[in-house]
DRENDO-1510 file (C-alpha; in Angstrom, 1 decimal, always signed):
<recs>
REC; n; res; u; v; w
REC; 1; UNK; +0.0; +0.0; +0.0 .
REC; 2; UNK; +1.4; +3.4; -1.1 .
REC; 3; UNK; +0.9; +6.0; +1.6 .
REC; 4; UNK; +0.5; +9.7; +0.8 .
REC; 5; UNK; +1.4; +11.0; +4.2 .
REC; 6; UNK; +1.2; +10.3; +7.9 .
REC; 7; UNK; -0.8; +12.8; +10.0 .
REC; 8; UNK; -1.1; +12.8; +13.9 .
REC; 9; UNK; -4.7; +13.2; +15.2 .
REC; 10; UNK; -3.8; +16.3; +17.1 .
REC; 11; UNK; -2.7; +18.1; +14.0 .
REC; 12; UNK; -5.4; +16.9; +11.6 .
REC; 13; UNK; -7.9; +19.7; +12.2 .
REC; 14; UNK; -5.1; +22.3; +12.4 .
REC; 15; UNK; -3.8; +21.2; +9.0 .
REC; 16; UNK; -7.2; +21.8; +7.5 .
REC; 17; UNK; -7.2; +25.3; +8.9 .
REC; 18; UNK; -3.7; +25.8; +7.4 .
REC; 19; UNK; -4.9; +24.6; +4.0 .
REC; 20; UNK; -7.8; +27.1; +4.0 .
REC; 21; UNK; -5.4; +29.9; +4.9 .
REC; 22; UNK; -3.2; +28.8; +1.9 .
REC; 23; UNK; -6.2; +28.8; -0.4 .
REC; 24; UNK; -7.3; +32.3; +0.8 .
REC; 25; UNK; -3.8; +33.9; +0.4 .
REC; 26; UNK; -3.2; +32.4; -3.1 .
REC; 27; UNK; -6.7; +33.5; -4.1 .
REC; 28; UNK; -5.8; +37.1; -3.0 .
REC; 29; UNK; -2.6; +36.9; -5.1 .
REC; 30; UNK; -4.6; +35.8; -8.1 .
REC; 31; UNK; -7.2; +38.5; -7.6 .
REC; 32; UNK; -4.6; +41.3; -7.4 .
REC; 33; UNK; -2.8; +39.8; -10.4 .
REC; 34; UNK; -5.9; +40.0; -12.5 .
REC; 35; UNK; -6.6; +43.5; -11.2 .
REC; 36; UNK; -3.1; +44.6; -12.4 .
REC; 37; UNK; -3.7; +42.8; -15.7 .
REC; 38; UNK; -7.0; +44.7; -16.3 .
REC; 39; UNK; -5.1; +48.0; -15.7 .
REC; 40; UNK; -1.9; +47.2; -17.6 .
REC; 41; UNK; -3.0; +44.5; -20.1 .
REC; 42; UNK; +0.3; +42.8; -19.6 .
REC; 43; UNK; -0.2; +39.0; -20.3 .
REC; 44; UNK; +2.3; +38.1; -17.6 .
REC; 45; UNK; +0.0; +39.3; -14.9 .
REC; 46; UNK; -2.9; +37.3; -16.4 .
REC; 47; UNK; -0.8; +34.1; -16.4 .
REC; 48; UNK; +0.4; +34.9; -12.9 .
REC; 49; UNK; -3.2; +35.2; -11.8 .
REC; 50; UNK; -4.1; +31.9; -13.5 .
REC; 51; UNK; -1.2; +30.1; -11.9 .
REC; 52; UNK; -2.3; +31.2; -8.4 .
REC; 53; UNK; -5.9; +30.4; -9.2 .
REC; 54; UNK; -5.0; +26.8; -9.9 .
REC; 55; UNK; -2.9; +26.6; -6.8 .
REC; 56; UNK; -5.8; +28.1; -4.7 .
REC; 57; UNK; -8.2; +25.6; -6.1 .
REC; 58; UNK; -5.8; +22.8; -5.3 .
REC; 59; UNK; -5.7; +23.9; -1.6 .
REC; 60; UNK; -9.5; +24.1; -1.5 .
REC; 61; UNK; -9.7; +20.5; -2.7 .
REC; 62; UNK; -7.0; +19.4; -0.3 .
REC; 63; UNK; -8.8; +20.9; +2.6 .
REC; 64; UNK; -12.1; +19.3; +1.5 .
REC; 65; UNK; -10.5; +15.9; +1.2 .
REC; 66; UNK; -9.2; +16.1; +4.7 .
REC; 67; UNK; -12.6; +17.4; +6.0 .
REC; 68; UNK; -14.2; +14.5; +4.3 .
REC; 69; UNK; -11.8; +12.1; +5.9 .
REC; 70; UNK; -11.9; +13.7; +9.4 .
REC; 71; UNK; -14.6; +11.4; +10.7 .
REC; 72; UNK; -13.6; +8.4; +8.5 .
REC; 73; UNK; -10.2; +7.6; +10.2 .
REC; 74; UNK; -10.0; +7.3; +14.0 .
REC; 75; UNK; -6.4; +6.1; +14.6 .
REC; 76; UNK; -4.0; +8.1; +16.6 .
REC; 77; UNK; -2.0; +8.6; +13.5 .
REC; 78; UNK; -3.9; +8.9; +10.2 .
REC; 79; UNK; -2.3; +7.1; +7.3 .
REC; 80; UNK; -3.8; +8.2; +4.0 .
REC; 81; UNK; -3.3; +5.9; +1.0 .
REC; 82; UNK; -4.6; +5.8; -2.6 .
REC; 83; UNK; -6.5; +2.6; -1.7 .
REC; 84; UNK; -8.3; +4.4; +1.1 .
REC; 85; UNK; -9.3; +7.3; -1.2 .
REC; 86; UNK; -10.6; +4.8; -3.8 .
REC; 87; UNK; -12.6; +2.9; -1.2 .
REC; 88; UNK; -14.1; +6.1; +0.0 .
REC; 89; UNK; -15.1; +6.9; -3.5 .
REC; 90; UNK; -13.0; +10.0; -3.7 .
REC; 91; UNK; -10.5; +11.0; -6.5 .
REC; 92; UNK; -10.0; +14.5; -5.1 .
REC; 93; UNK; -6.3; +13.9; -4.4 .
REC; 94; UNK; -5.7; +13.5; -8.2 .
REC; 95; UNK; -7.4; +16.8; -8.8 .
REC; 96; UNK; -5.3; +18.4; -6.1 .
REC; 97; UNK; -2.1; +17.2; -7.6 .
REC; 98; UNK; -3.3; +18.2; -11.1 .
REC; 99; UNK; -4.2; +21.7; -10.2 .
REC; 100; UNK; -1.1; +22.3; -8.1 .
REC; 101; UNK; +1.2; +21.2; -10.9 .
REC; 102; UNK; -0.7; +23.2; -13.5 .
REC; 103; UNK; -0.4; +26.2; -11.2 .
REC; 104; UNK; +3.4; +25.8; -10.8 .
REC; 105; UNK; +4.0; +25.1; -14.5 .
REC; 106; UNK; +2.0; +28.3; -15.3 .
REC; 107; UNK; +4.0; +30.4; -12.9 .
REC; 108; UNK; +7.2; +29.0; -14.3 .
REC; 109; UNK; +6.0; +29.8; -17.8 .
REC; 110; UNK; +5.6; +33.5; -16.8 .
REC; 111; UNK; +9.4; +33.6; -16.1 .
REC; 112; UNK; +10.4; +32.6; -19.6 .
REC; 113; UNK; +11.6; +35.4; -21.9 .
REC; 114; UNK; +10.2; +33.7; -24.9 .
REC; 115; UNK; +6.5; +32.6; -24.6 .
REC; 116; UNK; +5.7; +29.5; -26.6 .
REC; 117; UNK; +2.6; +27.4; -25.9 .
REC; 118; UNK; +4.3; +24.3; -27.1 .
REC; 119; UNK; +6.9; +24.7; -24.3 .
REC; 120; UNK; +4.1; +25.1; -21.8 .
REC; 121; UNK; +2.3; +22.0; -23.0 .
REC; 122; UNK; +5.4; +19.9; -23.1 .
REC; 123; UNK; +6.4; +20.8; -19.5 .
REC; 124; UNK; +2.9; +20.3; -18.3 .
REC; 125; UNK; +2.3; +16.9; -20.0 .
REC; 126; UNK; +5.8; +15.6; -18.9 .
REC; 127; UNK; +5.0; +16.5; -15.3 .
REC; 128; UNK; +1.5; +15.0; -15.3 .
REC; 129; UNK; +2.6; +11.8; -17.1 .
REC; 130; UNK; +5.4; +11.4; -14.6 .
REC; 131; UNK; +2.9; +11.5; -11.7 .
REC; 132; UNK; +0.2; +9.3; -13.4 .
REC; 133; UNK; +2.7; +6.6; -14.4 .
REC; 134; UNK; +4.5; +6.6; -11.1 .
REC; 135; UNK; +4.0; +3.8; -8.6 .
REC; 136; UNK; +4.4; +6.2; -5.7 .
REC; 137; UNK; +2.4; +9.2; -6.9 .
REC; 138; UNK; +2.7; +11.2; -3.7 .
REC; 139; UNK; +6.5; +11.0; -3.7 .
REC; 140; UNK; +6.7; +11.9; -7.4 .
REC; 141; UNK; +4.3; +14.8; -6.9 .
REC; 142; UNK; +6.5; +16.3; -4.1 .
REC; 143; UNK; +9.7; +15.8; -6.2 .
REC; 144; UNK; +8.2; +17.6; -9.2 .
REC; 145; UNK; +6.7; +20.3; -7.0 .
REC; 146; UNK; +10.1; +20.9; -5.4 .
REC; 147; UNK; +11.8; +21.1; -8.8 .
REC; 148; UNK; +9.3; +23.6; -10.2 .
REC; 149; UNK; +9.4; +25.7; -7.0 .
REC; 150; UNK; +13.2; +25.6; -7.2 .
REC; 151; UNK; +13.1; +27.1; -10.7 .
REC; 152; UNK; +10.8; +29.9; -9.4 .
REC; 153; UNK; +13.2; +30.4; -6.5 .
REC; 154; UNK; +16.1; +30.9; -8.9 .
REC; 155; UNK; +14.0; +33.5; -10.8 .
REC; 156; UNK; +13.2; +35.4; -7.7 .
REC; 157; UNK; +16.9; +35.3; -6.6 .
REC; 158; UNK; +17.7; +37.2; -9.8 .
REC; 159; UNK; +15.0; +39.7; -8.9 .
REC; 160; UNK; +16.6; +40.3; -5.5 .
REC; 161; UNK; +20.0; +40.7; -7.1 .
REC; 162; UNK; +18.6; +43.2; -9.5 .
REC; 163; UNK; +16.2; +45.2; -7.3 .
REC; 164; UNK; +17.6; +44.8; -3.8 .
REC; 165; UNK; +14.4; +45.9; -2.0 .
REC; 166; UNK; +12.2; +44.5; +0.7 .
REC; 167; UNK; +9.5; +43.4; -1.7 .
REC; 168; UNK; +11.8; +41.2; -3.7 .
REC; 169; UNK; +13.4; +39.8; -0.5 .
REC; 170; UNK; +9.9; +38.9; +0.9 .
REC; 171; UNK; +8.9; +37.0; -2.3 .
REC; 172; UNK; +12.3; +35.2; -2.4 .
REC; 173; UNK; +12.0; +34.2; +1.3 .
REC; 174; UNK; +8.4; +33.0; +0.7 .
REC; 175; UNK; +9.4; +30.7; -2.2 .
REC; 176; UNK; +12.4; +29.5; -0.3 .
REC; 177; UNK; +10.1; +28.4; +2.5 .
REC; 178; UNK; +7.8; +26.7; -0.1 .
REC; 179; UNK; +10.8; +24.8; -1.5 .
REC; 180; UNK; +11.8; +23.7; +2.0 .
REC; 181; UNK; +8.2; +22.7; +2.8 .
REC; 182; UNK; +7.9; +20.4; -0.3 .
REC; 183; UNK; +11.3; +18.9; +0.3 .
REC; 184; UNK; +10.1; +18.0; +3.8 .
REC; 185; UNK; +6.8; +16.7; +2.5 .
REC; 186; UNK; +8.8; +14.1; +0.5 .
REC; 187; UNK; +9.5; +12.3; +3.7 .
REC; 188; UNK; +6.0; +12.6; +5.1 .
REC; 189; UNK; +5.2; +9.1; +4.0 .
REC; 190; UNK; +7.6; +7.8; +6.7 .
REC; 191; UNK; +6.9; +9.9; +9.8 .
REC; 192; UNK; +4.2; +12.4; +10.7 .
REC; 193; UNK; +6.7; +15.0; +12.0 .
REC; 194; UNK; +7.6; +15.8; +8.4 .
REC; 195; UNK; +3.9; +16.5; +7.5 .
REC; 196; UNK; +3.7; +18.9; +10.5 .
REC; 197; UNK; +7.0; +20.6; +9.6 .
REC; 198; UNK; +6.1; +20.9; +6.0 .
REC; 199; UNK; +2.8; +22.7; +6.9 .
REC; 200; UNK; +4.7; +25.0; +9.3 .
REC; 201; UNK; +7.1; +26.1; +6.5 .
REC; 202; UNK; +4.3; +26.5; +4.1 .
REC; 203; UNK; +2.5; +28.7; +6.6 .
REC; 204; UNK; +5.6; +30.8; +7.0 .
REC; 205; UNK; +5.7; +31.1; +3.2 .
REC; 206; UNK; +2.2; +32.4; +2.9 .
REC; 207; UNK; +2.5; +34.8; +5.8 .
REC; 208; UNK; +5.4; +36.3; +3.9 .
REC; 209; UNK; +3.3; +36.5; +0.8 .
REC; 210; UNK; +0.5; +38.1; +2.8 .
REC; 211; UNK; +3.0; +40.7; +4.1 .
REC; 212; UNK; +4.1; +41.4; +0.5 .
REC; 213; UNK; +0.4; +41.8; -0.5 .
REC; 214; UNK; -0.2; +44.3; +2.4 .
REC; 215; UNK; +2.6; +46.4; +1.0 .
REC; 216; UNK; +1.0; +46.4; -2.4 .
REC; 217; UNK; -2.4; +47.4; -1.0 .
REC; 218; UNK; -0.9; +50.2; +1.0 .
</recs>
C-alpha cells in the first residue's frame, strides 16, 4: 500500500485550517494579479493570476479531502493511501495534484523570456505523465513540486539581485520556505513529524506573501 502521508490526530484539524489559509492567500494573489492585468493589459499578470488560481483551487480541494476524511479515520496517526481514497469513492487527491502542478507550471511559464505554448504544453504533460505513471504518486508529486518551485526560487533570486528591495526579498523568502516545505513533504510518507514541519514552513511562506500583499495594498 502506497501512503500519501502520515498525520497525527492532534494536527489533523489544524492542517485543514492551514490549507484554508493557503487557499485564501493564493486567491488574493490571483485577484490582485488579475486586477493589475486589467489595468496594464500585460499578459504576464494574467498568467500569474491563472497560476495562483489553480494553486488556490488545489488547496481548497486538499482541505475538502481532509474534511471528508476527518470522521472516517480514527487512529491516533492517520495514514492516507490511494487505496483508502478509492474505497471512500474520492478521487480528489488526483485533482489536487493536477491543479497544483498546472499552477506551478503556469508560474514557471511566466518567467520565460520567450513565450511559446508548445513549451508550456510539453512541460505540463511531462510533469503530469510522470505522476500518473509513477508507482508512488505522492512521492513523485512532491519531487516535481520541489523542482518547479526551485526554478521559481532561482528566478526570484535574480529579482533580489537586480532590485535589492524588501518586496523582492519577501517574495524570495516565501518561495524558499515553499521549496523547503515540499522537500520536507517528500519524507511525510515515513513519519508524521515531516507532515507537520512541511505545513509550518508552508504557513511561513504564505505569511510572507501576505505581508508582501499588504505592502502592495498600502
